[in-house]
C-alpha positions as CSV (number, residue, x, y, z in Angstrom):
1,M,-27.0,-17.8,-36.3
2,G,-25.8,-19.2,-32.9
3,Y,-24.6,-17.2,-29.9
4,S,-21.3,-15.4,-29.8
5,Y,-19.0,-14.7,-26.8
6,R,-20.2,-11.0,-27.1
7,D,-23.8,-12.2,-26.8
8,A,-22.8,-13.8,-23.5
9,G,-21.4,-10.6,-22.2
10,V,-17.7,-10.8,-23.0
11,D,-16.5,-8.0,-25.5
12,I,-13.1,-9.0,-26.7
13,Q,-12.8,-5.9,-28.8
14,A,-13.3,-3.6,-25.7
15,G,-10.5,-5.6,-24.1
16,N,-8.2,-4.9,-26.9
17,E,-9.2,-1.2,-26.8
18,V,-8.1,-1.3,-23.1
19,V,-4.6,-2.6,-23.9
20,E,-4.1,0.2,-26.5
21,R,-5.3,2.9,-24.0
22,I,-3.0,1.7,-21.2
23,K,0.2,1.3,-23.2
24,P,1.6,4.9,-22.6
25,A,1.0,4.6,-18.9
26,V,2.6,1.2,-18.7
27,A,5.6,2.4,-20.8
28,R,6.4,5.1,-18.3
29,T,7.0,2.4,-15.6
30,L,9.6,0.3,-17.5
31,R,13.0,-0.2,-16.1
32,P,16.0,-1.2,-18.2
33,E,15.8,-4.8,-17.0
34,V,12.4,-5.4,-18.5
35,L,12.5,-7.5,-21.7
36,G,9.7,-7.2,-24.3
37,G,6.4,-5.3,-23.9
38,L,2.8,-5.9,-23.2
39,G,1.0,-8.8,-24.9
40,G,3.2,-11.7,-24.0
41,F,2.0,-14.7,-22.0
42,G,4.4,-13.7,-19.3
43,G,6.4,-10.6,-18.2
44,L,10.2,-10.8,-18.6
45,F,12.6,-9.2,-16.2
46,K,16.3,-9.7,-16.3
47,L,17.9,-9.4,-12.8
48,D,21.0,-7.2,-12.4
49,L,23.5,-9.6,-10.7
50,A,26.1,-6.9,-10.5
51,K,24.0,-4.9,-8.2
52,Y,22.5,-8.0,-6.4
53,P,25.3,-10.7,-6.4
54,D,23.5,-12.7,-3.6
55,P,19.9,-12.0,-4.4
56,V,16.9,-12.9,-2.3
57,L,13.6,-12.4,-4.0
58,V,10.8,-11.0,-1.8
59,S,7.2,-11.1,-3.0
60,G,3.9,-9.8,-1.7
61,T,0.3,-9.9,-2.8
62,D,-2.8,-8.0,-1.7
63,G,-6.0,-6.2,-2.8
64,V,-7.8,-3.1,-1.9
65,G,-10.7,-4.5,0.0
66,T,-14.0,-2.8,0.7
67,K,-12.5,0.7,-0.1
68,L,-13.6,-0.3,-3.6
69,R,-17.2,0.3,-2.6
70,L,-16.4,4.1,-2.1
71,A,-14.8,4.2,-5.5
72,F,-18.0,2.8,-7.0
73,Q,-20.3,5.1,-4.9
74,M,-18.2,8.2,-6.0
75,N,-17.5,7.0,-9.5
76,R,-13.8,7.8,-8.9
77,H,-11.4,5.1,-10.1
78,D,-8.2,7.0,-10.8
79,S,-6.5,6.3,-7.5
80,I,-7.6,2.8,-6.4
81,G,-4.8,1.3,-8.5
82,Q,-2.3,3.2,-6.4
83,D,-3.7,1.5,-3.4
84,A,-3.2,-2.0,-5.0
85,V,0.4,-1.3,-5.6
86,A,1.1,0.4,-2.3
87,M,-0.2,-2.5,-0.3
88,C,2.2,-4.9,-2.0
89,V,5.4,-2.8,-2.3
90,N,5.3,-1.4,1.2
91,D,5.1,-4.9,2.5
92,I,8.2,-6.2,0.7
93,L,10.0,-3.0,1.5
94,V,9.8,-4.0,5.2
95,Q,12.4,-6.7,4.6
96,G,14.7,-4.3,2.8
97,A,13.7,-5.3,-0.7
98,E,13.7,-3.0,-3.7
99,P,10.5,-3.5,-5.7
100,L,11.3,-4.6,-9.2
101,F,8.0,-5.4,-10.9
102,F,4.2,-5.5,-10.4
103,L,1.4,-7.5,-12.0
104,D,-2.3,-6.7,-11.5
105,Y,-5.5,-8.7,-11.8
106,L,-8.6,-6.8,-12.6
107,A,-11.9,-8.6,-12.6
108,V,-15.0,-6.7,-14.0
109,G,-18.7,-7.3,-14.7
110,K,-18.3,-5.4,-18.0
111,V,-15.2,-4.0,-19.7
112,E,-15.8,-0.2,-20.0
113,P,-12.5,0.9,-21.6
114,S,-12.3,4.3,-20.1
115,R,-13.0,3.0,-16.6
116,V,-10.6,0.2,-16.9
117,A,-7.9,2.5,-18.3
118,E,-8.5,4.8,-15.3
119,V,-7.9,2.0,-12.9
120,V,-4.9,0.7,-14.6
121,G,-3.6,4.2,-15.0
122,G,-3.6,4.4,-11.1
123,V,-1.6,1.2,-11.0
124,A,1.0,2.6,-13.4
125,R,1.3,5.8,-11.3
126,G,1.8,3.7,-8.2
127,C,4.5,1.8,-9.9
128,E,6.2,5.0,-10.9
129,M,6.1,6.1,-7.3
130,A,7.6,2.8,-6.3
131,G,10.3,2.7,-9.0
132,C,9.0,-0.7,-10.2
133,S,7.7,-1.8,-13.7
134,L,4.2,-2.8,-14.5
135,I,5.2,-5.8,-16.7
136,G,1.9,-7.5,-17.1
137,G,-1.6,-8.0,-15.8
138,E,-5.1,-9.5,-16.6
139,T,-8.4,-8.0,-17.2
140,A,-11.1,-10.6,-16.8
141,E,-14.6,-9.8,-17.9
142,M,-17.1,-11.9,-15.8
143,P,-20.7,-11.1,-16.6
144,G,-23.2,-12.5,-14.3
145,F,-20.5,-12.7,-11.5
146,Y,-19.9,-9.0,-10.9
147,A,-22.4,-6.3,-11.5
148,E,-21.7,-4.3,-14.7
149,D,-20.4,-1.3,-12.9
150,E,-18.3,-3.2,-10.4
151,Y,-14.8,-4.8,-10.3
152,D,-12.2,-6.2,-7.9
153,I,-8.5,-5.5,-8.1
154,A,-5.6,-7.3,-6.7
155,G,-2.0,-7.7,-7.6
156,F,1.5,-8.8,-6.5
157,S,5.0,-7.4,-6.5
158,V,8.5,-9.0,-6.6
159,G,11.5,-7.3,-5.1
160,V,15.1,-8.2,-4.3
161,V,17.6,-7.7,-1.6
162,N,21.1,-9.0,-1.1
163,R,21.1,-11.7,1.5
164,N,23.5,-9.9,3.9
165,Q,21.2,-6.8,3.7
166,L,17.9,-8.6,4.5
167,I,16.2,-6.9,7.4
168,D,14.3,-9.4,9.7
169,G,14.3,-7.6,13.1
170,S,16.7,-10.1,14.8
171,K,19.0,-7.2,15.8
172,I,16.4,-5.2,17.6
173,Q,17.2,-4.7,21.3
174,E,15.6,-3.1,24.4
175,G,15.8,0.7,24.2
176,D,15.7,1.0,20.5
177,A,13.6,3.8,19.1
178,L,10.5,3.5,17.0
179,I,10.4,6.2,14.3
180,G,6.9,6.6,12.8
181,I,6.3,7.9,9.3
182,P,2.9,9.6,8.8
183,S,0.1,8.1,6.8
184,T,-2.1,9.9,4.2
185,G,-5.3,8.7,6.0
186,L,-6.9,5.3,6.3
187,H,-4.8,3.9,3.5
188,S,-6.6,0.6,2.6
189,N,-7.6,-0.9,5.9
190,G,-10.5,-0.8,8.2
191,Y,-13.0,0.2,5.7
192,S,-15.7,-2.2,6.7
193,L,-15.8,-0.5,10.0
194,A,-15.4,3.0,8.6
195,R,-18.2,2.6,6.0
196,K,-20.6,1.3,8.7
197,I,-19.8,4.3,10.9
198,V,-20.5,6.9,8.1
199,E,-23.2,5.0,6.1
200,K,-25.8,7.8,6.6
201,I,-23.5,10.6,5.7
202,P,-23.4,11.6,2.1
203,L,-19.9,11.2,0.7
204,D,-20.0,14.6,-1.1
205,E,-20.8,16.4,2.2
206,V,-18.2,18.8,3.4
207,V,-17.4,17.9,7.0
208,P,-16.1,21.0,8.9
209,E,-13.6,19.1,11.0
210,L,-12.1,17.6,8.0
211,G,-12.2,20.6,5.9
212,E,-13.1,18.6,2.8
213,A,-15.9,16.2,1.6
214,L,-16.1,13.0,3.5
215,G,-15.5,10.9,0.4
216,E,-12.3,12.8,-0.5
217,A,-10.8,12.0,2.9
218,L,-11.9,8.4,2.7
219,L,-10.8,7.8,-0.8
220,R,-7.3,9.3,-0.4
221,P,-4.8,6.7,-1.8
222,T,-2.4,4.7,0.2
223,K,1.1,6.3,0.6
224,I,4.0,4.6,-1.1
225,Y,7.1,4.6,1.1
226,V,9.7,3.1,-1.2
227,K,11.7,6.1,-2.4
228,S,11.8,7.5,1.1
229,I,13.0,4.4,2.6
230,L,15.4,2.6,0.3
231,P,18.1,5.4,0.5
232,L,18.0,4.9,4.5
233,L,19.1,1.2,4.1
234,E,22.5,1.8,2.7
235,G,24.1,2.5,6.1
236,G,22.8,-0.5,8.0
237,K,21.2,1.6,10.6
238,I,17.6,0.3,10.1
239,L,17.1,-2.7,12.4
240,G,13.5,-3.5,11.6
241,M,10.5,-2.0,9.7
242,A,6.6,-2.5,9.9
243,H,4.1,-1.5,7.3
244,I,0.9,-0.5,9.4
245,T,-2.0,-2.3,7.7
246,G,-4.9,-4.4,9.0
247,G,-4.3,-4.8,12.7
248,G,-2.9,-1.3,13.1
249,L,0.1,-0.5,15.3
250,T,-1.1,-3.1,17.8
251,E,-0.7,-6.2,15.6
252,N,1.8,-5.1,13.0
253,I,4.8,-3.9,15.2
254,P,5.1,-7.2,17.1
255,R,5.5,-9.2,13.9
256,I,9.1,-7.9,13.6
257,L,10.3,-8.1,17.2
258,P,12.4,-10.9,18.7
259,V,11.0,-13.1,21.4
260,G,10.9,-11.5,24.8
261,L,10.5,-7.8,23.5
262,G,7.6,-5.6,23.1
263,V,7.1,-1.8,22.6
264,R,5.7,1.1,24.5
265,I,4.0,3.7,22.3
266,D,3.8,7.4,23.3
267,L,0.4,8.6,22.2
268,N,1.5,12.2,22.8
269,A,4.3,11.9,20.1
270,W,1.8,12.7,17.3
271,E,-1.6,14.2,16.7
272,R,-4.3,11.7,15.3
273,P,-5.5,13.0,12.0
274,A,-9.1,14.4,11.9
275,I,-10.5,11.5,9.9
276,F,-9.7,9.0,12.8
277,R,-11.0,11.4,15.4
278,L,-14.2,11.7,13.4
279,L,-14.7,7.9,13.1
280,Q,-14.0,7.4,16.8
281,R,-16.6,10.0,17.8
282,L,-19.3,9.0,15.3
283,G,-18.9,5.3,16.0
284,D,-18.2,5.6,19.7
285,V,-15.4,3.2,19.0
286,V,-13.2,2.4,22.1
287,W,-9.6,3.6,21.5
288,P,-8.1,0.0,21.7
289,E,-10.2,-1.0,18.8
290,M,-9.2,2.1,16.9
291,Y,-5.5,1.3,17.3
292,R,-6.2,-2.4,16.4
293,T,-8.2,-1.5,13.3
294,F,-6.6,1.7,11.7
295,N,-3.1,3.0,11.3
296,M,-4.1,6.1,13.3
297,G,-1.9,8.4,11.3
298,I,1.3,6.3,11.2
299,G,1.7,4.3,8.1
300,F,5.2,2.9,8.4
301,V,7.5,2.4,11.4
302,L,11.4,2.1,11.6
303,V,13.2,0.6,14.5
304,V,16.8,2.1,15.0
305,S,19.2,2.3,17.9
306,Q,19.2,5.2,20.2
307,E,22.6,6.2,18.8
308,N,21.2,6.4,15.3
309,E,17.7,7.9,15.8
310,G,19.0,11.5,15.2
311,S,20.8,10.8,12.0
312,V,17.9,8.7,10.6
313,R,15.4,11.4,11.3
314,Q,17.6,14.0,9.7
315,R,17.9,11.8,6.6
316,L,14.2,11.4,6.5
317,D,13.9,15.2,6.6
318,E,16.2,15.6,3.7
319,L,14.1,13.0,1.8
320,G,10.9,15.0,2.5
321,E,9.5,12.8,5.2
322,K,8.7,13.6,8.9
323,G,10.1,11.0,11.2
324,L,8.5,11.0,14.7
325,V,9.9,9.1,17.6
326,I,6.7,7.4,18.8
327,G,8.0,4.9,21.2
328,R,10.7,2.4,22.5
329,V,11.4,-1.2,22.5
330,V,10.9,-2.8,26.0
331,K,11.1,-6.1,27.6
332,G,7.9,-8.1,27.5
333,E,5.6,-8.6,24.6
334,G,3.0,-6.9,22.5
335,V,2.2,-3.2,22.5
336,E,1.7,-0.9,25.5
337,Y,0.1,2.5,25.0
């Protein structure tokens, strides 16, 4: 008898088992606009034109990066899917878009149904946090390309905003306030540097200055800001937003500023979380490099007028977020600390 696909390392039955395992988690994410269920060749979503009469679709795609290596080392796969969702939905949120749906792509060396279900379960939880639907995805078994116990995950999200409510930063002026919203840790950026710094420290070792195991601090999932930010957009007080990802505050805030404007950051406005202080000390990393690599405790930034900063911070407090005035818009370019 000749070779079968399974002999070559691809187990179709295991893939089918994964689909059955993830159906309940996926079902919890479905919005009323979703048509059909899992198993089709494409995900179907009917846009609500009563809510969005002049729609602009906003899309974003990303992966998790080398943070995955920590998940492999710790054999923890339940939160990495949230990272994939967060990196996409937070990006499209910056332009005022409500995330509608998400699709993931998971490439594995070998389909292990329980592990794949764990990863996709994290994706589903991330979608629930963002209020968007997981309407499809792909699990590709690629023996000989990935090691049996390794995988990579990426995805993309599509959102919508009415054209007259699109936020592009064009109304930002000198004197406007920067309101920073705290991160939960490193999120999903800077891990190549972070892993190099701590490569000789066991991930299960409790670090006194962290108050927890090093791996727990490093693997903490990326925060999803959607449900805290969307309610703020209704009054038109938000002039610009930045998701603080790779490049940190230094590179991301200037992306939303009009020509001729920069920002001055007040480093006394917030305390850098312990994980960043630890990485800086152990790696002897100069502070400018830290701020250009990591979010340094600020995961999302709003730009508002001086007149509105009080009311926006009060609304954030009502929504369970802490809004910190971390700086001002100034004439010039780039970021001053």
